[in-house]
Every structure is written in structure tokens, then in C-alpha cells.
C-alpha positions, 0 to 999 in steps of 0.5 A: 474587740478586747480579748481575755487572758486566754485569748477569747473575745470578751463578752458581757452577760448579753453576749455583746463584745466591747464594740457596741452592737457586736456580739460573739457566740460559740467557741470564740467567747470561751464561755461553754464550748458546746454546740447546743450552748452556741445555738442558744447563745446565737438565738439570744444574741440575735434577739438582743441585736435585732429587737433591742432586748436586753436578755442575759445569757443563763448558763445555769441550765446548760447540759454538759457532756463528759467523754471518756474511753471505757476501761478495757477488760482482758 
């Protein structure tokens, strides 16, 4: 499998790697590293692999989280 310049597994818009019928989801593909996104990726990749459908992963509606430490007041 090919890696990108950051060391993540390269995938196409269907989450398929450079090896036919091998898919990469979650943190390993470096797309959006959130659990809820990985769950959607896994479902889509399974559907593409098992049923032979070609559905593209759509990240446009993926929710994001920002974690911060609140400022402490004296």
C-alpha cells in the first residue's frame, strides 16, 4: 500500500487503498481522525467492499470538536 507524505495510507474517495479491494478507515488514512467519522467510514467501506457499490465518502457534514482548557480566574 502506498503512503502519503505524512505517513498515512493513501485512499481514494471510496476509501480504497492502492491495493484493489483493500480499504483503510479511521486514523490510518489521516482524513479526519474522529471516532464518529471512523464509524461512518467503516460502514461505507464495508458497503463498497461487500456489495460492490461505489459510494464516495462525504466529509462535508462531519461534525468537529474543539477541545480547550477554560481560562482559570483568580
